[in-house]
MMTF fields as JSON, N, C-alpha, C and O atoms, coordinates in Angstrom:
{
  "mmtfVersion": "1.0.0",
  "mmtfProducer": "UNKNOWN",
  "numBonds": 431,
  "numAtoms": 432,
  "numGroups": 108,
  "numChains": 1,
  "numModels": 1,
  "chainsPerModel": [1],
  "groupsPerChain": [108],
  "chainIdList": ["A"],
  "bondAtomList": [4, 2, 8, 6, 12, 10, 16, 14, 20, 18, 24, 22, 28, 26, 32, 30, 36, 34, 40, 38, 44, 42, 48, 46, 52, 50, 56, 54, 60, 58, 64, 62, 68, 66, 72, 70, 76, 74, 80, 78, 84, 82, 88, 86, 92, 90, 96, 94, 100, 98, 104, 102, 108, 106, 112, 110, 116, 114, 120, 118, 124, 122, 128, 126, 132, 130, 136, 134, 140, 138, 144, 142, 148, 146, 152, 150, 156, 154, 160, 158, 164, 162, 168, 166, 172, 170, 176, 174, 180, 178, 184, 182, 188, 186, 192, 190, 196, 194, 200, 198, 204, 202, 208, 206, 212, 210, 216, 214, 220, 218, 224, 222, 228, 226, 232, 230, 236, 234, 240, 238, 244, 242, 248, 246, 252, 250, 256, 254, 260, 258, 264, 262, 268, 266, 272, 270, 276, 274, 280, 278, 284, 282, 288, 286, 292, 290, 296, 294, 300, 298, 304, 302, 308, 306, 312, 310, 316, 314, 320, 318, 324, 322, 328, 326, 332, 330, 336, 334, 340, 338, 344, 342, 348, 346, 352, 350, 356, 354, 360, 358, 364, 362, 368, 366, 372, 370, 376, 374, 380, 378, 384, 382, 388, 386, 392, 390, 396, 394, 400, 398, 404, 402, 408, 406, 412, 410, 416, 414, 420, 418, 424, 422, 428, 426],
  "bondOrderList": [1, 1, 1, 1, 1, 1, 1, 1, 1, 1, 1, 1, 1, 1, 1, 1, 1, 1, 1, 1, 1, 1, 1, 1, 1, 1, 1, 1, 1, 1, 1, 1, 1, 1, 1, 1, 1, 1, 1, 1, 1, 1, 1, 1, 1, 1, 1, 1, 1, 1, 1, 1, 1, 1, 1, 1, 1, 1, 1, 1, 1, 1, 1, 1, 1, 1, 1, 1, 1, 1, 1, 1, 1, 1, 1, 1, 1, 1, 1, 1, 1, 1, 1, 1, 1, 1, 1, 1, 1, 1, 1, 1, 1, 1, 1, 1, 1, 1, 1, 1, 1, 1, 1, 1, 1, 1, 1],
  "groupList": [{"groupName": "MET", "atomNameList": ["N", "CA", "C", "O"], "elementList": ["N", "C", "C", "O"], "formalChargeList": [0, 0, 0, 0], "bondAtomList": [1, 0, 2, 1, 3, 2], "bondOrderList": [1, 1, 2], "singleLetterCode": "M", "chemCompType": "L-PEPTIDE LINKING"}, {"groupName": "ALA", "atomNameList": ["N", "CA", "C", "O"], "elementList": ["N", "C", "C", "O"], "formalChargeList": [0, 0, 0, 0], "bondAtomList": [1, 0, 2, 1, 3, 2], "bondOrderList": [1, 1, 2], "singleLetterCode": "A", "chemCompType": "L-PEPTIDE LINKING"}, {"groupName": "SER", "atomNameList": ["N", "CA", "C", "O"], "elementList": ["N", "C", "C", "O"], "formalChargeList": [0, 0, 0, 0], "bondAtomList": [1, 0, 2, 1, 3, 2], "bondOrderList": [1, 1, 2], "singleLetterCode": "S", "chemCompType": "L-PEPTIDE LINKING"}, {"groupName": "GLY", "atomNameList": ["N", "CA", "C", "O"], "elementList": ["N", "C", "C", "O"], "formalChargeList": [0, 0, 0, 0], "bondAtomList": [1, 0, 2, 1, 3, 2], "bondOrderList": [1, 1, 2], "singleLetterCode": "G", "chemCompType": "PEPTIDE LINKING"}, {"groupName": "ASP", "atomNameList": ["N", "CA", "C", "O"], "elementList": ["N", "C", "C", "O"], "formalChargeList": [0, 0, 0, 0], "bondAtomList": [1, 0, 2, 1, 3, 2], "bondOrderList": [1, 1, 2], "singleLetterCode": "D", "chemCompType": "L-PEPTIDE LINKING"}, {"groupName": "PRO", "atomNameList": ["N", "CA", "C", "O"], "elementList": ["N", "C", "C", "O"], "formalChargeList": [0, 0, 0, 0], "bondAtomList": [1, 0, 2, 1, 3, 2], "bondOrderList": [1, 1, 2], "singleLetterCode": "P", "chemCompType": "L-PEPTIDE LINKING"}, {"groupName": "LEU", "atomNameList": ["N", "CA", "C", "O"], "elementList": ["N", "C", "C", "O"], "formalChargeList": [0, 0, 0, 0], "bondAtomList": [1, 0, 2, 1, 3, 2], "bondOrderList": [1, 1, 2], "singleLetterCode": "L", "chemCompType": "L-PEPTIDE LINKING"}, {"groupName": "LYS", "atomNameList": ["N", "CA", "C", "O"], "elementList": ["N", "C", "C", "O"], "formalChargeList": [0, 0, 0, 0], "bondAtomList": [1, 0, 2, 1, 3, 2], "bondOrderList": [1, 1, 2], "singleLetterCode": "K", "chemCompType": "L-PEPTIDE LINKING"}, {"groupName": "ASN", "atomNameList": ["N", "CA", "C", "O"], "elementList": ["N", "C", "C", "O"], "formalChargeList": [0, 0, 0, 0], "bondAtomList": [1, 0, 2, 1, 3, 2], "bondOrderList": [1, 1, 2], "singleLetterCode": "N", "chemCompType": "L-PEPTIDE LINKING"}, {"groupName": "PHE", "atomNameList": ["N", "CA", "C", "O"], "elementList": ["N", "C", "C", "O"], "formalChargeList": [0, 0, 0, 0], "bondAtomList": [1, 0, 2, 1, 3, 2], "bondOrderList": [1, 1, 2], "singleLetterCode": "F", "chemCompType": "L-PEPTIDE LINKING"}, {"groupName": "GLN", "atomNameList": ["N", "CA", "C", "O"], "elementList": ["N", "C", "C", "O"], "formalChargeList": [0, 0, 0, 0], "bondAtomList": [1, 0, 2, 1, 3, 2], "bondOrderList": [1, 1, 2], "singleLetterCode": "Q", "chemCompType": "L-PEPTIDE LINKING"}, {"groupName": "ARG", "atomNameList": ["N", "CA", "C", "O"], "elementList": ["N", "C", "C", "O"], "formalChargeList": [0, 0, 0, 0], "bondAtomList": [1, 0, 2, 1, 3, 2], "bondOrderList": [1, 1, 2], "singleLetterCode": "R", "chemCompType": "L-PEPTIDE LINKING"}, {"groupName": "ILE", "atomNameList": ["N", "CA", "C", "O"], "elementList": ["N", "C", "C", "O"], "formalChargeList": [0, 0, 0, 0], "bondAtomList": [1, 0, 2, 1, 3, 2], "bondOrderList": [1, 1, 2], "singleLetterCode": "I", "chemCompType": "L-PEPTIDE LINKING"}, {"groupName": "THR", "atomNameList": ["N", "CA", "C", "O"], "elementList": ["N", "C", "C", "O"], "formalChargeList": [0, 0, 0, 0], "bondAtomList": [1, 0, 2, 1, 3, 2], "bondOrderList": [1, 1, 2], "singleLetterCode": "T", "chemCompType": "L-PEPTIDE LINKING"}, {"groupName": "VAL", "atomNameList": ["N", "CA", "C", "O"], "elementList": ["N", "C", "C", "O"], "formalChargeList": [0, 0, 0, 0], "bondAtomList": [1, 0, 2, 1, 3, 2], "bondOrderList": [1, 1, 2], "singleLetterCode": "V", "chemCompType": "L-PEPTIDE LINKING"}, {"groupName": "TRP", "atomNameList": ["N", "CA", "C", "O"], "elementList": ["N", "C", "C", "O"], "formalChargeList": [0, 0, 0, 0], "bondAtomList": [1, 0, 2, 1, 3, 2], "bondOrderList": [1, 1, 2], "singleLetterCode": "W", "chemCompType": "L-PEPTIDE LINKING"}, {"groupName": "TYR", "atomNameList": ["N", "CA", "C", "O"], "elementList": ["N", "C", "C", "O"], "formalChargeList": [0, 0, 0, 0], "bondAtomList": [1, 0, 2, 1, 3, 2], "bondOrderList": [1, 1, 2], "singleLetterCode": "Y", "chemCompType": "L-PEPTIDE LINKING"}, {"groupName": "GLU", "atomNameList": ["N", "CA", "C", "O"], "elementList": ["N", "C", "C", "O"], "formalChargeList": [0, 0, 0, 0], "bondAtomList": [1, 0, 2, 1, 3, 2], "bondOrderList": [1, 1, 2], "singleLetterCode": "E", "chemCompType": "L-PEPTIDE LINKING"}],
  "groupTypeList": [0, 1, 1, 2, 3, 1, 3, 4, 5, 6, 3, 1, 7, 4, 3, 8, 1, 5, 9, 1, 10, 11, 12, 4, 5, 2, 11, 4, 7, 6, 13, 5, 1, 10, 14, 10, 9, 0, 11, 10, 14, 10, 6, 1, 10, 15, 10, 7, 13, 6, 5, 10, 11, 11, 13, 11, 8, 12, 14, 13, 3, 6, 3, 12, 3, 1, 14, 14, 6, 1, 12, 16, 3, 16, 13, 9, 16, 2, 14, 1, 10, 17, 11, 9, 6, 4, 17, 6, 17, 4, 17, 1, 7, 1, 1, 11, 1, 11, 1, 6, 17, 11, 17, 11, 1, 2, 3, 5],
  "groupIdList": [1, 2, 3, 4, 5, 6, 7, 8, 9, 10, 11, 12, 13, 14, 15, 16, 17, 18, 19, 20, 21, 22, 23, 24, 25, 26, 27, 28, 29, 30, 31, 32, 33, 34, 35, 36, 37, 38, 39, 40, 41, 42, 43, 44, 45, 46, 47, 48, 49, 50, 51, 52, 53, 54, 55, 56, 57, 58, 59, 60, 61, 62, 63, 64, 65, 66, 67, 68, 69, 70, 71, 72, 73, 74, 75, 76, 77, 78, 79, 80, 81, 82, 83, 84, 85, 86, 87, 88, 89, 90, 91, 92, 93, 94, 95, 96, 97, 98, 99, 100, 101, 102, 103, 104, 105, 106, 107, 108],
  "secStructList": [7, 7, 7, 7, 1, 6, 6, 1, 7, 6, 6, 4, 4, 4, 6, 7, 7, 7, 7, 7, 7, 7, 7, 7, 6, 6, 6, 1, 7, 7, 7, 2, 2, 2, 2, 2, 2, 2, 2, 2, 2, 2, 2, 2, 2, 2, 2, 2, 2, 2, 2, 2, 2, 2, 2, 2, 2, 2, 2, 2, 2, 2, 2, 2, 2, 2, 2, 2, 2, 2, 2, 2, 2, 2, 2, 2, 2, 2, 2, 2, 2, 2, 2, 2, 2, 2, 2, 2, 2, 2, 2, 2, 2, 2, 2, 2, 2, 2, 2, 2, 2, 2, 2, 2, 2, 2, 7, 7],
  "xCoordList": [4.899, 3.557, 2.7, 3.15, 1.442, 0.518, 0.08, -0.107, -0.089, -0.637, -2.108, -2.859, -2.56, -3.885, -4.723, -4.381, -5.799, -6.528, -8.111, -8.705, -8.633, -9.943, -10.295, -11.432, -9.225, -9.438, -9.351, -9.687, -8.911, -8.678, -10.054, -10.845, -10.323, -11.531, -11.464, -10.346, -12.543, -12.555, -11.829, -11.984, -10.986, -10.298, -9.075, -8.486, -8.692, -7.605, -6.325, -5.437, -6.115, -4.835, -4.515, -3.338, -5.422, -5.057, -5.205, -5.038, -5.553, -5.585, -6.985, -7.152, -7.928, -9.322, -10.203, -10.565, -10.558, -11.496, -12.995, -13.247, -13.885, -15.294, -15.836, -15.429, -16.765, -17.392, -18.617, -19.213, -18.958, -20.118, -21.354, -21.31, -22.403, -23.609, -24.544, -24.629, -25.291, -26.355, -27.543, -27.862, -28.183, -29.301, -30.487, -30.364, -31.667, -32.839, -33.725, -34.32, -33.853, -34.569, -36.044, -36.678, -36.613, -38.025, -38.173, -39.226, -37.213, -37.363, -36.801, -37.387, -35.642, -34.976, -35.443, -35.646, -35.591, -36.022, -34.772, -33.831, -34.723, -33.633, -33.955, -35.079, -33.101, -33.263, -33.183, -32.548, -33.769, -33.636, -32.176, -31.83, -31.381, -29.863, -29.262, -28.461, -29.61, -29.175, -29.553, -28.795, -30.931, -31.427, -30.792, -30.584, -30.491, -29.884, -28.449, -28.044, -27.687, -26.334, -26.361, -25.527, -27.369, -27.492, -27.691, -27.073, -28.526, -28.75, -27.565, -27.419, -26.633, -25.425, -24.497, -23.816, -24.371, -23.486, -23.928, -23.088, -25.129, -25.684, -25.437, -25.087, -25.617, -25.408, -23.903, -23.562, -23.045, -21.636, -21.191, -20.286, -21.785, -21.404, -21.994, -21.387, -23.253, -23.731, -22.877, -22.584, -22.504, -21.584, -20.284, -19.721, -19.761, -18.534, -18.592, -17.704, -19.61, -19.801, -20.423, -20.542, -20.816, -21.558, -20.604, -21.04, -19.42, -18.48, -18.391, -18.561, -18.139, -18.097, -19.357, -19.324, -20.498, -21.703, -22.051, -22.651, -21.617, -21.773, -20.922, -21.383, -19.672, -18.827, -19.411, -19.403, -19.886, -20.425, -21.635, -21.836, -22.555, -23.7, -23.378, -24.106, -22.305, -22.006, -21.368, -21.624, -20.588, -20.021, -21.122, -21.15, -22.077, -23.226, -24.078, -24.494, -24.32, -25.034, -24.405, -25.068, -23.051, -22.295, -22.25, -22.224, -22.24, -22.228, -23.496, -23.529, -24.662, -26.023, -26.213, -26.805, -25.709, -25.805, -25.128, -25.645, -23.874, -23.113, -23.78, -23.716, -24.418, -25.204, -26.369, -26.603, -27.083, -28.167, -27.696, -28.204, -26.669, -26.128, -25.657, -25.841, -25.057, -24.572, -25.774, -25.696, -26.874, -28.032, -28.662, -29.047, -28.748, -29.333, -28.462, -29.0, -27.109, -26.287, -26.398, -26.443, -26.443, -26.562, -27.846, -27.855, -28.989, -30.252, -30.136, -30.622, -29.552, -29.352, -28.577, -28.931, -27.519, -26.595, -27.346, -27.187, -28.1, -28.762, -29.841, -30.075, -30.554, -31.575, -30.899, -31.495, -29.741, -28.976, -28.634, -28.737, -28.225, -27.862, -29.074, -28.9, -30.262, -31.394, -31.746, -32.094, -31.655, -31.896, -30.852, -31.185, -29.605, -28.611, -29.015, -28.903, -29.477, -29.949, -31.162, -31.309, -32.05, -33.308, -32.822, -33.264, -31.887, -31.367, -30.711, -30.819, -30.092, -29.524, -30.515, -30.445, -31.493, -32.67, -33.399, -33.79, -33.563, -34.167, -33.4, -33.966, -32.016, -31.098, -31.173, -31.143, -31.27, -31.292, -32.639, -32.657, -33.709, -34.986, -34.951, -35.464, -34.324, -34.228, -33.251, -33.5, -32.207, -31.425, -32.205, -32.141, -32.912, -33.806, -34.787, -34.943, -35.39, -36.312, -35.677, -36.195, -34.51, -33.708, -33.352, -33.436, -32.994, -32.578, -33.798, -33.662, -34.935, -36.186, -36.492, -36.825, -36.411, -36.629, -35.682, -36.125, -34.447, -33.488, -33.872, -33.722, -34.326, -34.718, -35.897, -35.91, -36.845, -38.02, -37.681, -38.19, -36.823, -36.374, -35.573, -35.708, -34.747, -33.932, -34.602, -34.014, -35.77, -36.576, -37.291, -36.854, -38.442, -39.164, -39.587, -40.226],
  "yCoordList": [8.989, 9.563, 8.711, 8.204, 8.548, 7.783, 8.569, 9.783, 7.857, 8.505, 8.89, 8.118, 10.05, 10.387, 9.509, 9.282, 9.024, 8.12, 8.087, 9.089, 6.905, 6.732, 6.931, 7.263, 6.705, 6.728, 8.181, 8.396, 9.129, 10.474, 11.198, 11.034, 12.032, 12.83, 13.916, 14.324, 14.494, 15.608, 16.718, 16.987, 17.403, 18.535, 18.273, 19.224, 17.029, 16.66, 17.132, 17.398, 17.273, 17.711, 19.113, 19.341, 20.06, 21.355, 21.572, 22.665, 20.403, 20.501, 20.837, 20.904, 21.036, 21.384, 20.197, 19.892, 19.488, 18.443, 19.019, 20.033, 18.313, 18.859, 18.561, 17.612, 19.398, 19.286, 18.316, 18.129, 17.74, 16.855, 17.791, 18.831, 17.424, 18.248, 17.608, 16.381, 18.429, 17.871, 17.639, 18.436, 16.481, 16.119, 15.839, 15.106, 16.437, 16.354, 15.286, 15.587, 14.13, 13.018, 13.418, 12.917, 14.319, 14.589, 15.569, 15.566, 16.402, 17.341, 16.87, 17.115, 16.185, 15.716, 14.287, 13.419, 14.08, 12.793, 11.908, 12.226, 10.904, 9.996, 8.546, 8.05, 8.051, 6.676, 5.64, 5.907, 4.467, 3.547, 3.131, 2.731, 3.225, 2.898, 3.986, 3.698, 5.212, 6.329, 6.25, 6.479, 5.866, 5.709, 4.497, 4.594, 3.387, 2.31, 2.743, 2.406, 3.397, 3.859, 4.695, 4.555, 5.618, 6.511, 5.7, 5.989, 4.699, 3.818, 3.031, 2.718, 2.672, 1.972, 2.825, 2.411, 4.126, 5.09, 5.441, 5.534, 5.611, 5.964, 4.762, 5.003, 3.53, 2.372, 2.281, 1.922, 2.574, 2.452, 3.584, 3.365, 4.765, 5.826, 5.506, 5.837, 4.82, 4.453, 3.384, 3.402, 2.469, 1.393, 1.899, 1.394, 2.919, 3.516, 4.254, 4.154, 4.902, 5.591, 4.909, 5.452, 3.658, 2.824, 2.478, 2.536, 2.155, 1.878, 3.131, 3.075, 4.3, 5.504, 5.825, 6.228, 5.636, 5.918, 4.899, 5.237, 3.648, 2.684, 3.029, 2.903, 3.462, 3.83, 5.092, 5.164, 6.014, 7.117, 6.859, 7.465, 5.897, 5.493, 4.758, 4.923, 3.942, 3.186, 4.156, 3.97, 5.137, 6.12, 6.928, 7.137, 7.416, 8.208, 7.411, 7.954, 6.175, 5.328, 5.09, 5.109, 4.865, 4.759, 6.1, 6.11, 7.142, 8.482, 8.687, 9.107, 8.371, 8.581, 7.618, 7.987, 6.311, 5.401, 5.795, 5.619, 6.372, 6.899, 8.038, 8.127, 8.932, 10.027, 9.474, 9.925, 8.495, 7.815, 7.277, 7.586, 6.431, 5.803, 6.829, 6.664, 7.869, 8.922, 9.636, 9.907, 9.945, 10.486, 9.499, 9.869, 8.261, 7.193, 7.038, 6.93, 7.037, 6.955, 8.145, 8.024, 9.309, 10.538, 10.512, 10.927, 10.031, 9.973, 9.101, 9.519, 7.911, 6.972, 7.657, 7.616, 8.29, 9.026, 10.192, 10.357, 10.917, 11.969, 11.488, 12.055, 10.312, 9.794, 9.168, 9.241, 8.573, 8.1, 9.245, 9.085, 10.417, 11.497, 12.032, 12.412, 12.086, 12.522, 11.588, 12.089, 10.35, 9.398, 9.719, 9.729, 9.975, 10.333, 11.484, 11.442, 12.546, 13.798, 13.552, 14.137, 12.663, 12.253, 11.68, 12.072, 10.721, 10.07, 11.062, 10.896, 12.001, 13.072, 13.836, 14.146, 14.175, 14.921, 14.166, 14.767, 12.874, 12.008, 11.991, 12.092, 11.851, 11.954, 13.292, 13.372, 14.31, 15.664, 15.861, 16.466, 15.326, 15.437, 14.542, 14.931, 13.384, 12.622, 13.31, 13.231, 13.947, 14.701, 15.869, 16.125, 16.529, 17.695, 17.077, 17.636, 15.944, 15.399, 14.983, 15.198, 14.373, 14.031, 15.362, 15.364, 16.394, 17.547, 18.19, 18.697, 18.201, 18.633, 17.877, 18.481, 16.49, 15.702, 15.991, 15.998, 16.221, 16.642, 17.993, 18.203, 18.843, 20.191, 20.011, 20.575, 19.201, 18.951, 18.204, 18.5, 17.266, 16.572, 17.407, 17.228, 18.307, 19.097, 20.393, 21.193, 20.691, 21.948, 21.74, 21.015, 22.437, 22.54, 21.228, 21.222],
  "zCoordList": [-100.856, -100.818, -101.699, -102.726, -101.291, -102.083, -103.232, -103.159, -104.327, -105.543, -105.381, -104.785, -105.884, -105.81, -106.702, -107.862, -106.176, -106.926, -106.441, -106.043, -106.531, -106.186, -104.639, -104.302, -103.673, -102.367, -101.775, -100.611, -102.57, -102.023, -102.034, -102.963, -100.933, -101.042, -101.928, -102.245, -102.417, -103.378, -102.732, -101.54, -103.57, -103.1, -102.202, -101.687, -102.009, -101.154, -101.665, -100.854, -102.989, -103.556, -103.004, -102.727, -102.819, -102.342, -100.936, -100.395, -100.295, -98.759, -98.225, -97.007, -99.02, -98.566, -98.838, -99.974, -97.665, -97.826, -97.683, -97.032, -98.315, -98.277, -96.906, -96.236, -96.511, -95.251, -95.308, -96.369, -94.207, -94.196, -94.124, -93.467, -94.777, -94.83, -93.913, -93.859, -93.148, -92.279, -93.208, -94.091, -92.946, -93.657, -92.748, -91.766, -93.082, -92.295, -92.945, -93.98, -92.448, -93.084, -93.293, -94.222, -92.44, -92.698, -93.825, -94.463, -94.124, -95.229, -96.579, -97.633, -96.516, -97.684, -98.125, -97.276, -99.312, -99.819, -99.838, -100.564, -99.138, -99.113, -99.782, -99.71, -100.296, -100.779, -99.72, -98.7, -99.853, -98.72, -98.453, -97.341, -99.426, -99.188, -98.35, -97.46, -98.594, -97.654, -96.28, -95.337, -96.188, -94.826, -94.062, -92.853, -94.736, -94.195, -93.838, -92.726, -94.586, -94.248, -93.035, -92.141, -92.994, -91.787, -90.548, -89.524, -90.595, -89.455, -89.019, -87.837, -90.041, -89.677, -89.074, -88.136, -89.556, -88.948, -87.48, -86.585, -87.283, -86.011, -84.997, -83.842, -85.432, -84.667, -84.34, -83.213, -85.228, -84.981, -84.034, -83.229, -84.1, -83.134, -81.763, -80.744, -81.712, -80.391, -79.733, -78.537, -80.582, -80.024, -79.573, -78.602, -80.266, -79.907, -78.46, -77.613, -78.339, -77.011, -75.808, -74.71, -76.107, -75.113, -73.854, -72.704, -74.119, -72.805, -72.068, -70.85, -72.642, -71.817, -71.061, -69.898, -71.757, -71.157, -69.989, -68.969, -70.249, -69.21, -67.913, -66.779, -68.179, -67.044, -66.221, -64.992, -67.046, -66.405, -65.644, -64.591, -66.154, -65.421, -64.128, -63.149, -64.08, -62.993, -61.963, -60.773, -62.32, -61.391, -60.804, -59.591, -61.652, -61.252, -60.234, -59.211, -60.515, -59.707, -58.262, -57.225, -58.339, -57.033, -56.31, -55.079, -56.957, -56.258, -55.569, -54.412, -56.32, -55.708, -54.582, -53.568, -54.709, -53.681, -52.403, -51.3, -52.606, -51.465, -50.84, -49.614, -51.52, -50.946, -50.089, -48.968, -50.649, -49.944, -48.632, -47.554, -48.792, -47.497, -46.48, -45.274, -46.98, -46.004, -45.311, -44.113, -46.034, -45.451, -44.449, -43.34, -44.872, -43.986, -42.648, -41.547, -42.828, -41.649, -40.783, -39.559, -41.384, -40.567, -39.802, -38.643, -40.398, -39.783, -38.625, -37.574, -38.637, -37.567, -36.508, -35.329, -36.918, -35.969, -35.191, -33.981, -35.9, -35.131, -34.186, -33.119, -34.663, -33.767, -32.551, -31.476, -32.613, -31.518, -30.606, -29.389, -31.125, -30.346, -29.573, -28.415, -30.123, -29.566, -28.328, -27.259, -28.49, -27.385, -26.252, -25.067, -26.667, -25.567, -24.889, -23.664, -25.416, -24.847, -23.985, -22.912, -24.472, -23.632, -22.414, -21.334, -22.5, -21.269, -20.308, -19.093, -20.782, -19.91, -19.286, -18.097, -20.073, -19.546, -18.4, -17.399, -18.572, -17.609, -16.292, -15.203, -16.455, -15.286, -14.543, -13.315, -15.352, -14.771, -13.945, -12.873, -14.508, -13.841, -12.463, -11.413, -12.607, -11.359, -10.369, -9.166, -10.78, -9.859, -9.222, -8.02, -10.073, -9.489, -8.353, -7.268, -8.692, -7.76, -6.407, -5.311, -6.614, -5.35, -4.599, -3.371, -5.206, -4.574, -3.916, -2.803, -4.509, -3.837, -2.661, -1.641, -2.682, -1.592, -0.432, 0.717, -0.679, 0.356, 0.943, 2.147, 0.183, 0.652, 1.683, 2.776, 1.242, 2.064, 3.395, 4.476, 3.215, 4.371, 5.328, 6.538, 4.854, 5.8, 6.082, 6.81, 5.586, 5.86, 7.171, 8.066, 7.229, 8.425, 9.049, 10.101]
}
């Protein structure tokens, strides 16, 4: 076991480590060294989470792109179906017209 010395946090001997205190820079007067240290810590935390954030952004972008392509594809599909139904309607009209002509021809 390591000897307790300068590297041990306060109260580590009894198992109770001190908690970090939240500091409000706008309320508390901080020295320039403390402000610089806070910036270094924030930068380190930001760099630590950057790969995870980048991965999430890529996955989110791909998901949104997939939804957009699905909507785009469905739109083309539904328009193609409408044309198909229009063609069937045209054929039905032509068949009705032929049937009317037969009735007239075979009638009086």
